[in-house]
N, CA, C and O atoms as CSV, one atom per row, in Angstrom:
chain,resi,resn,atom,element,x,y,z
A,1,MET,N,N,0.839,-1.173,0.000
A,1,MET,CA,C,0.000,0.000,0.000
A,1,MET,C,C,0.887,1.240,0.000
A,1,MET,O,O,1.790,1.366,0.828
A,2,GLN,N,N,0.630,2.144,-0.921
A,2,GLN,CA,C,1.414,3.359,-1.041
A,2,GLN,C,C,0.797,4.467,-0.193
A,2,GLN,O,O,-0.408,4.715,-0.246
A,3,VAL,N,N,1.655,5.131,0.595
A,3,VAL,CA,C,1.201,6.227,1.434
A,3,VAL,C,C,1.494,7.528,0.705
A,3,VAL,O,O,2.622,7.760,0.270
A,4,THR,N,N,0.487,8.370,0.571
A,4,THR,CA,C,0.701,9.657,-0.091
A,4,THR,C,C,0.767,10.749,0.959
A,4,THR,O,O,0.064,10.710,1.968
A,5,LYS,N,N,1.615,11.708,0.705
A,5,LYS,CA,C,1.748,12.853,1.607
A,5,LYS,C,C,0.521,13.738,1.485
A,5,LYS,O,O,0.004,13.941,0.387
A,6,PRO,N,N,0.048,14.272,2.622
A,6,PRO,CA,C,-1.016,15.275,2.517
A,6,PRO,C,C,-0.536,16.462,1.691
A,6,PRO,O,O,0.663,16.736,1.634
A,7,LYS,N,N,-1.456,17.158,1.057
A,7,LYS,CA,C,-1.118,18.269,0.174
A,7,LYS,C,C,-0.235,19.310,0.859
A,7,LYS,O,O,0.692,19.836,0.243
A,8,TYR,N,N,-0.518,19.615,2.143
A,8,TYR,CA,C,0.245,20.655,2.815
A,8,TYR,C,C,1.701,20.263,3.051
A,8,TYR,O,O,2.529,21.131,3.327
A,9,LEU,N,N,2.029,18.989,2.950
A,9,LEU,CA,C,3.412,18.572,3.144
A,9,LEU,C,C,4.235,18.676,1.865
A,9,LEU,O,O,5.375,18.212,1.815
A,10,THR,N,N,3.670,19.269,0.857
A,10,THR,CA,C,4.405,19.453,-0.394
A,10,THR,C,C,4.487,20.931,-0.750
A,10,THR,O,O,4.592,21.286,-1.924
A,11,MET,N,N,4.438,21.797,0.267
A,11,MET,CA,C,4.406,23.234,0.028
A,11,MET,C,C,5.790,23.828,-0.219
A,11,MET,O,O,5.884,24.971,-0.668
A,12,THR,N,N,6.857,23.097,0.055
A,12,THR,CA,C,8.184,23.649,-0.107
A,12,THR,C,C,8.434,23.948,-1.581
A,12,THR,O,O,8.353,23.049,-2.417
A,13,PRO,N,N,8.737,25.199,-1.905
A,13,PRO,CA,C,8.925,25.569,-3.316
A,13,PRO,C,C,10.242,25.008,-3.859
A,13,PRO,O,O,11.181,24.770,-3.100
A,14,PRO,N,N,10.303,24.801,-5.168
A,14,PRO,CA,C,11.575,24.366,-5.755
A,14,PRO,C,C,12.593,25.500,-5.685
A,14,PRO,O,O,12.225,26.675,-5.674
A,15,LYS,N,N,13.852,25.148,-5.639
A,15,LYS,CA,C,14.908,26.162,-5.591
A,15,LYS,C,C,14.977,26.893,-6.929
A,15,LYS,O,O,14.979,26.276,-7.994
A,16,ARG,N,N,15.032,28.219,-6.848
A,16,ARG,CA,C,15.188,29.031,-8.055
A,16,ARG,C,C,16.649,29.124,-8.450
A,16,ARG,O,O,16.984,29.274,-9.625
A,17,SER,N,N,17.512,29.032,-7.447
A,17,SER,CA,C,18.948,29.074,-7.675
A,17,SER,C,C,19.616,28.466,-6.452
A,17,SER,O,O,18.946,28.211,-5.451
A,18,PRO,N,N,20.923,28.229,-6.508
A,18,PRO,CA,C,21.618,27.709,-5.322
A,18,PRO,C,C,21.993,28.801,-4.317
A,18,PRO,O,O,22.630,28.502,-3.306
A,19,CYS,N,N,21.621,30.039,-4.564
A,19,CYS,CA,C,21.956,31.144,-3.668
A,19,CYS,C,C,21.283,30.930,-2.308
A,19,CYS,O,O,20.067,30.748,-2.252
A,20,PRO,N,N,22.051,30.949,-1.209
A,20,PRO,CA,C,21.442,30.715,0.103
A,20,PRO,C,C,20.444,31.802,0.508
A,20,PRO,O,O,19.485,31.508,1.222
A,21,ILE,N,N,20.640,33.027,0.080
A,21,ILE,CA,C,19.676,34.084,0.393
A,21,ILE,C,C,18.363,33.803,-0.330
A,21,ILE,O,O,17.292,33.883,0.272
A,22,SER,N,N,18.441,33.481,-1.598
A,22,SER,CA,C,17.253,33.167,-2.377
A,22,SER,C,C,16.506,31.970,-1.785
A,22,SER,O,O,15.285,32.014,-1.633
A,23,CYS,N,N,17.228,30.914,-1.456
A,23,CYS,CA,C,16.599,29.706,-0.913
A,23,CYS,C,C,15.955,29.974,0.442
A,23,CYS,O,O,14.858,29.485,0.709
A,24,THR,N,N,16.613,30.734,1.289
A,24,THR,CA,C,16.057,31.062,2.599
A,24,THR,C,C,14.801,31.907,2.448
A,24,THR,O,O,13.798,31.660,3.117
A,25,LEU,N,N,14.852,32.909,1.566
A,25,LEU,CA,C,13.674,33.749,1.343
A,25,LEU,C,C,12.512,32.952,0.764
A,25,LEU,O,O,11.354,33.234,1.069
A,26,ASP,N,N,12.812,31.960,-0.068
A,26,ASP,CA,C,11.748,31.115,-0.599
A,26,ASP,C,C,11.025,30.375,0.522
A,26,ASP,O,O,9.834,30.086,0.402
A,27,LEU,N,N,11.727,30.065,1.611
A,27,LEU,CA,C,11.129,29.323,2.715
A,27,LEU,C,C,10.450,30.222,3.744
A,27,LEU,O,O,9.340,29.926,4.187
A,28,ILE,N,N,11.103,31.311,4.127
A,28,ILE,CA,C,10.585,32.115,5.239
A,28,ILE,C,C,10.453,33.596,4.887
A,28,ILE,O,O,10.277,34.424,5.780
A,29,GLY,N,N,10.533,33.937,3.627
A,29,GLY,CA,C,10.569,35.337,3.226
A,29,GLY,C,C,9.237,35.974,2.885
A,29,GLY,O,O,9.206,37.098,2.385
A,30,ASP,N,N,8.142,35.289,3.142
A,30,ASP,CA,C,6.851,35.934,2.874
A,30,ASP,C,C,6.529,36.910,4.001
A,30,ASP,O,O,7.308,37.025,4.947
A,31,ARG,N,N,5.439,37.591,3.928
A,31,ARG,CA,C,5.137,38.649,4.889
A,31,ARG,C,C,4.637,38.137,6.233
A,31,ARG,O,O,4.437,38.945,7.140
A,32,TRP,N,N,4.422,36.811,6.409
A,32,TRP,CA,C,3.847,36.305,7.651
A,32,TRP,C,C,4.749,35.368,8.445
A,32,TRP,O,O,4.712,35.386,9.675
A,33,THR,N,N,5.545,34.564,7.787
A,33,THR,CA,C,6.256,33.476,8.462
A,33,THR,C,C,7.173,33.969,9.577
A,33,THR,O,O,7.138,33.430,10.683
A,34,LEU,N,N,7.983,34.973,9.307
A,34,LEU,CA,C,8.892,35.466,10.352
A,34,LEU,C,C,8.127,36.132,11.492
A,34,LEU,O,O,8.614,36.155,12.622
A,35,LEU,N,N,6.944,36.672,11.220
A,35,LEU,CA,C,6.152,37.255,12.299
A,35,LEU,C,C,5.607,36.170,13.234
A,35,LEU,O,O,5.520,36.377,14.444
A,36,ILE,N,N,5.248,35.038,12.681
A,36,ILE,CA,C,4.805,33.909,13.508
A,36,ILE,C,C,5.974,33.392,14.335
A,36,ILE,O,O,5.820,33.089,15.518
A,37,ILE,N,N,7.144,33.291,13.708
A,37,ILE,CA,C,8.338,32.882,14.442
A,37,ILE,C,C,8.647,33.901,15.536
A,37,ILE,O,O,8.976,33.521,16.660
A,38,ARG,N,N,8.546,35.188,15.219
A,38,ARG,CA,C,8.745,36.253,16.213
A,38,ARG,C,C,7.831,36.042,17.410
A,38,ARG,O,O,8.268,36.117,18.558
A,39,ASP,N,N,6.555,35.778,17.134
A,39,ASP,CA,C,5.595,35.614,18.216
A,39,ASP,C,C,5.923,34.413,19.098
A,39,ASP,O,O,5.753,34.472,20.316
A,40,MET,N,N,6.385,33.340,18.500
A,40,MET,CA,C,6.781,32.176,19.294
A,40,MET,C,C,8.056,32.463,20.085
A,40,MET,O,O,8.155,32.136,21.268
A,41,MET,N,N,9.020,33.074,19.418
A,41,MET,CA,C,10.343,33.269,19.993
A,41,MET,C,C,10.365,34.324,21.089
A,41,MET,O,O,10.920,34.083,22.161
A,42,PHE,N,N,9.785,35.464,20.847
A,42,PHE,CA,C,9.914,36.588,21.762
A,42,PHE,C,C,8.696,36.841,22.642
A,42,PHE,O,O,8.812,37.498,23.676
A,43,PHE,N,N,7.525,36.327,22.248
A,43,PHE,CA,C,6.321,36.583,23.019
A,43,PHE,C,C,5.690,35.318,23.581
A,43,PHE,O,O,4.643,35.384,24.225
A,44,GLY,N,N,6.311,34.172,23.348
A,44,GLY,CA,C,5.843,32.929,23.947
A,44,GLY,C,C,4.485,32.448,23.456
A,44,GLY,O,O,3.831,31.651,24.129
A,45,LYS,N,N,4.060,32.915,22.308
A,45,LYS,CA,C,2.769,32.470,21.780
A,45,LYS,C,C,2.902,31.027,21.313
A,45,LYS,O,O,3.904,30.632,20.718
A,46,GLN,N,N,1.851,30.247,21.604
A,46,GLN,CA,C,1.871,28.834,21.244
A,46,GLN,C,C,0.578,28.364,20.580
A,46,GLN,O,O,0.581,27.379,19.843
A,47,ARG,N,N,-0.500,29.051,20.834
A,47,ARG,CA,C,-1.803,28.581,20.360
A,47,ARG,C,C,-2.307,29.436,19.208
A,47,ARG,O,O,-2.009,30.626,19.104
A,48,PHE,N,N,-3.077,28.789,18.352
A,48,PHE,CA,C,-3.615,29.427,17.160
A,48,PHE,C,C,-4.261,30.768,17.490
A,48,PHE,O,O,-4.012,31.768,16.817
A,49,GLU,N,N,-5.090,30.783,18.526
A,49,GLU,CA,C,-5.809,32.002,18.902
A,49,GLU,C,C,-4.848,33.116,19.311
A,49,GLU,O,O,-5.116,34.291,19.059
A,50,GLU,N,N,-3.731,32.751,19.939
A,50,GLU,CA,C,-2.749,33.754,20.371
A,50,GLU,C,C,-2.101,34.434,19.166
A,50,GLU,O,O,-1.871,35.644,19.179
A,51,PHE,N,N,-1.810,33.659,18.134
A,51,PHE,CA,C,-1.208,34.240,16.928
A,51,PHE,C,C,-2.174,35.216,16.256
A,51,PHE,O,O,-1.752,36.223,15.687
A,52,LEU,N,N,-3.465,34.915,16.326
A,52,LEU,CA,C,-4.473,35.795,15.717
A,52,LEU,C,C,-4.554,37.145,16.418
A,52,LEU,O,O,-5.041,38.109,15.827
A,53,GLU,N,N,-4.091,37.239,17.656
A,53,GLU,CA,C,-4.144,38.487,18.419
A,53,GLU,C,C,-3.035,39.472,18.049
A,53,GLU,O,O,-3.054,40.613,18.510
A,54,SER,N,N,-2.073,39.058,17.230
A,54,SER,CA,C,-0.974,39.946,16.851
A,54,SER,C,C,-1.502,41.145,16.071
A,54,SER,O,O,-2.488,41.022,15.345
A,55,PRO,N,N,-0.867,42.286,16.211
A,55,PRO,CA,C,-1.411,43.514,15.606
A,55,PRO,C,C,-1.420,43.515,14.079
A,55,PRO,O,O,-2.130,44.322,13.479
A,56,GLU,N,N,-0.664,42.648,13.442
A,56,GLU,CA,C,-0.610,42.656,11.979
A,56,GLU,C,C,-1.879,42.098,11.337
A,56,GLU,O,O,-2.125,42.345,10.156
A,57,GLY,N,N,-2.687,41.353,12.087
A,57,GLY,CA,C,-3.984,40.904,11.581
A,57,GLY,C,C,-3.934,39.789,10.560
A,57,GLY,O,O,-4.536,39.915,9.493
A,58,ILE,N,N,-3.246,38.714,10.844
A,58,ILE,CA,C,-3.184,37.576,9.924
A,58,ILE,C,C,-4.545,36.880,9.854
A,58,ILE,O,O,-5.248,36.781,10.859
A,59,SER,N,N,-4.905,36.409,8.682
A,59,SER,CA,C,-6.172,35.688,8.521
A,59,SER,C,C,-5.988,34.231,8.964
A,59,SER,O,O,-4.869,33.717,8.987
A,60,THR,N,N,-7.074,33.590,9.306
A,60,THR,CA,C,-6.996,32.222,9.829
A,60,THR,C,C,-6.446,31.234,8.808
A,60,THR,O,O,-5.678,30.340,9.163
A,61,ASN,N,N,-6.830,31.387,7.544
A,61,ASN,CA,C,-6.344,30.439,6.533
A,61,ASN,C,C,-4.842,30.614,6.279
A,61,ASN,O,O,-4.135,29.625,6.084
A,62,ILE,N,N,-4.354,31.835,6.278
A,62,ILE,CA,C,-2.918,32.076,6.096
A,62,ILE,C,C,-2.152,31.553,7.306
A,62,ILE,O,O,-1.102,30.929,7.154
A,63,LEU,N,N,-2.671,31.805,8.505
A,63,LEU,CA,C,-2.014,31.315,9.711
A,63,LEU,C,C,-1.921,29.794,9.707
A,63,LEU,O,O,-0.858,29.242,9.991
A,64,ALA,N,N,-2.998,29.121,9.395
A,64,ALA,CA,C,-2.987,27.655,9.352
A,64,ALA,C,C,-1.965,27.164,8.330
A,64,ALA,O,O,-1.222,26.217,8.593
A,65,ASN,N,N,-1.930,27.806,7.170
A,65,ASN,CA,C,-0.969,27.436,6.129
A,65,ASN,C,C,0.468,27.614,6.603
A,65,ASN,O,O,1.297,26.727,6.406
A,66,ARG,N,N,0.771,28.750,7.225
A,66,ARG,CA,C,2.143,29.023,7.654
A,66,ARG,C,C,2.579,28.115,8.804
A,66,ARG,O,O,3.738,27.704,8.864
A,67,LEU,N,N,1.663,27.804,9.710
A,67,LEU,CA,C,2.015,26.882,10.798
A,67,LEU,C,C,2.333,25.492,10.238
A,67,LEU,O,O,3.267,24.836,10.699
A,68,ARG,N,N,1.561,25.047,9.248
A,68,ARG,CA,C,1.863,23.762,8.607
A,68,ARG,C,C,3.205,23.820,7.898
A,68,ARG,O,O,3.980,22.865,7.955
A,69,LEU,N,N,3.488,24.938,7.225
A,69,LEU,CA,C,4.763,25.095,6.534
A,69,LEU,C,C,5.924,25.059,7.533
A,69,LEU,O,O,6.924,24.382,7.296
A,70,LEU,N,N,5.793,25.778,8.638
A,70,LEU,CA,C,6.854,25.775,9.653
A,70,LEU,C,C,7.087,24.375,10.186
A,70,LEU,O,O,8.224,23.982,10.450
A,71,GLU,N,N,6.016,23.630,10.342
A,71,GLU,CA,C,6.147,22.240,10.790
A,71,GLU,C,C,6.853,21.392,9.725
A,71,GLU,O,O,7.762,20.621,10.033
A,72,GLU,N,N,6.427,21.545,8.484
A,72,GLU,CA,C,7.038,20.796,7.381
A,72,GLU,C,C,8.530,21.098,7.262
A,72,GLU,O,O,9.326,20.198,6.997
A,73,LEU,N,N,8.906,22.353,7.455
A,73,LEU,CA,C,10.304,22.758,7.332
A,73,LEU,C,C,11.144,22.355,8.540
A,73,LEU,O,O,12.367,22.493,8.521
A,74,GLY,N,N,10.499,21.862,9.577
A,74,GLY,CA,C,11.219,21.468,10.774
A,74,GLY,C,C,11.572,22.634,11.676
A,74,GLY,O,O,12.435,22.507,12.545
A,75,LEU,N,N,10.907,23.784,11.477
A,75,LEU,CA,C,11.171,24.963,12.290
A,75,LEU,C,C,10.258,25.038,13.510
A,75,LEU,O,O,10.580,25.714,14.487
A,76,ALA,N,N,9.126,24.350,13.457
A,76,ALA,CA,C,8.190,24.323,14.576
A,76,ALA,C,C,7.608,22.917,14.670
A,76,ALA,O,O,7.616,22.142,13.714
A,77,GLU,N,N,7.107,22.627,15.857
A,77,GLU,CA,C,6.416,21.355,16.062
A,77,GLU,C,C,5.151,21.628,16.841
A,77,GLU,O,O,5.059,22.603,17.588
A,78,LYS,N,N,4.179,20.756,16.658
A,78,LYS,CA,C,2.924,20.941,17.375
A,78,LYS,C,C,2.719,19.784,18.334
A,78,LYS,O,O,3.157,18.657,18.103
A,79,GLN,N,N,2.036,20.111,19.416
A,79,GLN,CA,C,1.724,19.117,20.431
A,79,GLN,C,C,0.296,19.341,20.889
A,79,GLN,O,O,-0.155,20.477,21.038
A,80,LEU,N,N,-0.407,18.243,21.110
A,80,LEU,CA,C,-1.765,18.294,21.611
A,80,LEU,C,C,-1.772,18.890,23.016
A,80,LEU,O,O,-0.954,18.488,23.842
A,81,TYR,N,N,-2.666,19.836,23.317
A,81,TYR,CA,C,-2.708,20.385,24.667
A,81,TYR,C,C,-4.021,20.132,25.383
A,81,TYR,O,O,-4.188,20.584,26.516
A,82,SER,N,N,-4.947,19.436,24.773
A,82,SER,CA,C,-6.183,19.057,25.471
A,82,SER,C,C,-6.711,17.776,24.847
A,82,SER,O,O,-6.095,17.217,23.940
A,83,ASN,N,N,-7.836,17.321,25.331
A,83,ASN,CA,C,-8.436,16.097,24.786
A,83,ASN,C,C,-9.023,16.301,23.403
A,83,ASN,O,O,-9.294,15.331,22.696
A,84,HIS,N,N,-9.221,17.542,23.010
A,84,HIS,CA,C,-9.774,17.853,21.692
A,84,HIS,C,C,-8.656,17.714,20.662
A,84,HIS,O,O,-7.597,18.321,20.821
A,85,SER,N,N,-8.867,16.943,19.632
A,85,SER,CA,C,-7.805,16.624,18.667
A,85,SER,C,C,-7.316,17.820,17.859
A,85,SER,O,O,-6.279,17.737,17.202
A,86,ARG,N,N,-8.047,18.930,17.897
A,86,ARG,CA,C,-7.632,20.097,17.115
A,86,ARG,C,C,-6.986,21.186,17.967
A,86,ARG,O,O,-6.665,22.253,17.445
A,87,ARG,N,N,-6.790,20.951,19.237
A,87,ARG,CA,C,-6.173,21.929,20.142
A,87,ARG,C,C,-4.679,21.650,20.216
A,87,ARG,O,O,-4.236,20.677,20.828
A,88,MET,N,N,-3.915,22.528,19.578
A,88,MET,CA,C,-2.473,22.314,19.490
A,88,MET,C,C,-1.686,23.486,20.055
A,88,MET,O,O,-2.104,24.640,19.967
A,89,ASN,N,N,-0.549,23.164,20.629
A,89,ASN,CA,C,0.476,24.144,20.978
A,89,ASN,C,C,1.556,24.042,19.914
A,89,ASN,O,O,1.910,22.947,19.479
A,90,TYR,N,N,2.069,25.171,19.506
A,90,TYR,CA,C,3.162,25.205,18.540
A,90,TYR,C,C,4.394,25.755,19.244
A,90,TYR,O,O,4.323,26.751,19.963
A,91,GLN,N,N,5.523,25.091,19.027
A,91,GLN,CA,C,6.778,25.527,19.613
A,91,GLN,C,C,7.871,25.445,18.565
A,91,GLN,O,O,7.831,24.607,17.664
A,92,LEU,N,N,8.839,26.321,18.700
A,92,LEU,CA,C,9.981,26.275,17.791
A,92,LEU,C,C,10.861,25.085,18.123
A,92,LEU,O,O,11.047,24.733,19.288
A,93,THR,N,N,11.391,24.480,17.091
A,93,THR,CA,C,12.398,23.432,17.261
A,93,THR,C,C,13.753,24.125,17.439
A,93,THR,O,O,13.838,25.351,17.379
A,94,GLU,N,N,14.788,23.351,17.654
A,94,GLU,CA,C,16.128,23.942,17.740
A,94,GLU,C,C,16.475,24.673,16.445
A,94,GLU,O,O,17.088,25.741,16.472
A,95,GLN,N,N,16.079,24.091,15.313
A,95,GLN,CA,C,16.332,24.745,14.031
A,95,GLN,C,C,15.581,26.070,13.945
A,95,GLN,O,O,16.125,27.055,13.446
A,96,GLY,N,N,14.348,26.106,14.421
A,96,GLY,CA,C,13.582,27.350,14.436
A,96,GLY,C,C,14.202,28.374,15.366
A,96,GLY,O,O,14.278,29.556,15.029
A,97,LYS,N,N,14.647,27.929,16.535
A,97,LYS,CA,C,15.289,28.833,17.493
A,97,LYS,C,C,16.586,29.408,16.940
A,97,LYS,O,O,17.018,30.486,17.347
A,98,SER,N,N,17.202,28.690,16.015
A,98,SER,CA,C,18.460,29.176,15.436
A,98,SER,C,C,18.260,30.416,14.570
A,98,SER,O,O,19.239,31.026,14.140
A,99,LEU,N,N,17.024,30.798,14.309
A,99,LEU,CA,C,16.726,32.027,13.566
A,99,LEU,C,C,16.791,33.270,14.452
A,99,LEU,O,O,16.641,34.382,13.946
A,100,ARG,N,N,17.009,33.114,15.752
A,100,ARG,CA,C,17.052,34.248,16.683
A,100,ARG,C,C,18.008,35.347,16.208
A,100,ARG,O,O,17.603,36.509,16.173
A,101,PRO,N,N,19.255,35.036,15.842
A,101,PRO,CA,C,20.150,36.116,15.394
A,101,PRO,C,C,19.635,36.837,14.151
A,101,PRO,O,O,19.860,38.039,14.006
A,102,VAL,N,N,18.961,36.141,13.266
A,102,VAL,CA,C,18.405,36.757,12.060
A,102,VAL,C,C,17.335,37.770,12.448
A,102,VAL,O,O,17.338,38.899,11.956
A,103,LEU,N,N,16.426,37.372,13.324
A,103,LEU,CA,C,15.367,38.285,13.752
A,103,LEU,C,C,15.932,39.462,14.532
A,103,LEU,O,O,15.438,40.581,14.402
A,104,LYS,N,N,16.947,39.230,15.328
A,104,LYS,CA,C,17.553,40.328,16.080
A,104,LYS,C,C,18.184,41.353,15.144
A,104,LYS,O,O,18.030,42.557,15.350
A,105,VAL,N,N,18.891,40.889,14.123
A,105,VAL,CA,C,19.537,41.806,13.178
A,105,VAL,C,C,18.488,42.573,12.375
A,105,VAL,O,O,18.635,43.776,12.158
A,106,VAL,N,N,17.444,41.896,11.938
A,106,VAL,CA,C,16.371,42.578,11.204
A,106,VAL,C,C,15.721,43.632,12.100
A,106,VAL,O,O,15.423,44.736,11.645
A,107,THR,N,N,15.503,43.295,13.359
A,107,THR,CA,C,14.910,44.248,14.304
A,107,THR,C,C,15.810,45.455,14.496
A,107,THR,O,O,15.345,46.593,14.422
A,108,LEU,N,N,17.077,45.224,14.738
A,108,LEU,CA,C,18.013,46.326,14.948
A,108,LEU,C,C,18.100,47.216,13.713
A,108,LEU,O,O,18.161,48.440,13.829
A,109,TRP,N,N,18.107,46.606,12.536
A,109,TRP,CA,C,18.147,47.381,11.296
A,109,TRP,C,C,16.895,48.255,11.195
A,109,TRP,O,O,16.990,49.445,10.894
A,110,GLY,N,N,15.720,47.663,11.448
A,110,GLY,CA,C,14.477,48.424,11.372
A,110,GLY,C,C,14.423,49.567,12.366
A,110,GLY,O,O,13.976,50.665,12.036
A,111,LEU,N,N,14.882,49.307,13.594
A,111,LEU,CA,C,14.901,50.361,14.605
A,111,LEU,C,C,15.805,51.517,14.189
A,111,LEU,O,O,15.500,52.679,14.458
A,112,LYS,N,N,16.897,51.199,13.545
A,112,LYS,CA,C,17.872,52.216,13.144
A,112,LYS,C,C,17.452,52.987,11.894
A,112,LYS,O,O,17.696,54.190,11.800
A,113,HIS,N,N,16.827,52.311,10.942
A,113,HIS,CA,C,16.616,52.910,9.626
A,113,HIS,C,C,15.167,53.231,9.255
A,113,HIS,O,O,14.926,53.879,8.237
A,114,ILE,N,N,14.205,52.792,10.058
A,114,ILE,CA,C,12.799,53.052,9.717
A,114,ILE,C,C,12.190,53.875,10.849
A,114,ILE,O,O,12.081,53.417,11.987
A,115,ASP,N,N,11.797,55.101,10.508
A,115,ASP,CA,C,11.223,56.004,11.503
A,115,ASP,C,C,9.990,55.391,12.168
A,115,ASP,O,O,9.241,54.629,11.558
A,116,ASP,N,N,9.810,55.745,13.425
A,116,ASP,CA,C,8.631,55.374,14.207
A,116,ASP,C,C,8.452,53.869,14.362
A,116,ASP,O,O,7.322,53.391,14.459
A,117,THR,N,N,9.546,53.119,14.386
A,117,THR,CA,C,9.432,51.695,14.679
A,117,THR,C,C,9.821,51.463,16.128
A,117,THR,O,O,10.596,52.220,16.713
A,118,GLN,N,N,9.271,50.411,16.687
A,118,GLN,CA,C,9.588,50.029,18.057
A,118,GLN,C,C,9.374,48.533,18.200
A,118,GLN,O,O,8.707,47.905,17.378
A,119,ILE,N,N,9.936,47.980,19.236
A,119,ILE,CA,C,9.772,46.561,19.500
A,119,ILE,C,C,8.330,46.325,19.916
A,119,ILE,O,O,7.833,46.982,20.831
A,120,PRO,N,N,7.644,45.383,19.247
A,120,PRO,CA,C,6.247,45.111,19.592
A,120,PRO,C,C,6.121,44.673,21.046
A,120,PRO,O,O,6.992,43.988,21.581
A,121,ARG,N,N,5.031,45.079,21.669
A,121,ARG,CA,C,4.786,44.720,23.067
A,121,ARG,C,C,3.368,44.174,23.175
A,121,ARG,O,O,2.403,44.852,22.823
A,122,SER,N,N,3.252,42.945,23.665
A,122,SER,CA,C,1.905,42.401,23.826
A,122,SER,C,C,1.387,42.622,25.233
A,122,SER,O,O,0.206,42.920,25.408
A,123,HIS,N,N,2.229,42.488,26.235
A,123,HIS,CA,C,1.927,42.930,27.589
A,123,HIS,C,C,3.232,43.108,28.338
A,123,HIS,O,O,4.262,42.613,27.880
A,124,PRO,N,N,3.233,43.800,29.479
A,124,PRO,CA,C,4.476,44.261,30.114
A,124,PRO,C,C,5.547,43.191,30.320
A,124,PRO,O,O,6.725,43.458,30.080
A,125,THR,N,N,5.177,42.005,30.752
A,125,THR,CA,C,6.214,41.013,31.002
A,125,THR,C,C,6.887,40.591,29.701
A,125,THR,O,O,8.098,40.371,29.668
A,126,ASP,N,N,6.105,40.479,28.630
A,126,ASP,CA,C,6.696,40.148,27.334
A,126,ASP,C,C,7.591,41.269,26.847
A,126,ASP,O,O,8.672,41.019,26.313
A,127,ALA,N,N,7.154,42.488,27.027
A,127,ALA,CA,C,7.936,43.638,26.564
A,127,ALA,C,C,9.292,43.671,27.259
A,127,ALA,O,O,10.309,43.940,26.620
A,128,ASP,N,N,9.315,43.402,28.556
A,128,ASP,CA,C,10.577,43.406,29.286
A,128,ASP,C,C,11.528,42.361,28.716
A,128,ASP,O,O,12.702,42.645,28.482
A,129,ARG,N,N,11.022,41.161,28.496
A,129,ARG,CA,C,11.878,40.090,27.972
A,129,ARG,C,C,12.342,40.414,26.559
A,129,ARG,O,O,13.514,40.228,26.233
A,130,SER,N,N,11.424,40.901,25.711
A,130,SER,CA,C,11.808,41.150,24.324
A,130,SER,C,C,12.808,42.291,24.214
A,130,SER,O,O,13.711,42.235,23.379
A,131,THR,N,N,12.667,43.316,25.031
A,131,THR,CA,C,13.609,44.427,24.983
A,131,THR,C,C,15.011,43.957,25.369
A,131,THR,O,O,15.991,44.321,24.719
A,132,GLU,N,N,15.104,43.156,26.418
A,132,GLU,CA,C,16.397,42.635,26.830
A,132,GLU,C,C,17.016,41.787,25.727
A,132,GLU,O,O,18.227,41.832,25.509
A,133,SER,N,N,16.197,41.025,25.042
A,133,SER,CA,C,16.745,40.121,24.038
A,133,SER,C,C,17.284,40.866,22.817
A,133,SER,O,O,18.021,40.282,22.023
A,134,PHE,N,N,16.929,42.152,22.652
A,134,PHE,CA,C,17.418,42.913,21.512
A,134,PHE,C,C,18.540,43.864,21.869
A,134,PHE,O,O,19.039,44.577,20.999
A,135,GLU,N,N,18.947,43.893,23.121
A,135,GLU,CA,C,20.028,44.776,23.521
A,135,GLU,C,C,21.370,44.157,23.151
A,135,GLU,O,O,22.165,43.762,24.004
A,136,ALA,N,N,21.580,44.091,21.870
A,136,ALA,CA,C,22.828,43.541,21.360
A,136,ALA,C,C,23.452,44.562,20.418
A,136,ALA,O,O,22.762,45.410,19.853
A,137,THR,N,N,24.728,44.469,20.266
A,137,THR,CA,C,25.379,45.380,19.318
A,137,THR,C,C,25.223,44.815,17.930
A,137,THR,O,O,25.044,43.612,17.739
A,138,GLU,N,N,25.295,45.694,16.982
A,138,GLU,CA,C,25.170,45.249,15.586
A,138,GLU,C,C,26.387,44.422,15.222
A,138,GLU,O,O,27.486,44.691,15.706
A,139,PRO,N,N,26.206,43.414,14.372
A,139,PRO,CA,C,27.324,42.555,13.968
A,139,PRO,C,C,28.303,43.314,13.085
A,139,PRO,O,O,29.307,42.750,12.649
């Protein structure tokens, strides 16, 4: 019996070139994926509903798609958190956590070069942790 992959497990785009910047952007360079990673990494968000509360206003279908993509890429994993089969917690894997320096550099660049930007704050305890995590010198 042949097992077929679900459609969402074939979302990884083909490589356009061997350039590592191009390949990385093909995986995480859309307007939502790094924001979901940001929310997991710096704000401790784990549940679908928590991601929907972010100020950027992601739609439910895009969020579901990106969470599946992050799982497929090995950047996040999901775990059941209640008896209901659709209640999942999402957490970054070690590979996902390895994106921390990338997000920090992008944040520092934005703070320096884009007027009226600031580190997002969801509530005071998160803001304290996220601010500390960005107090790094530029590479």
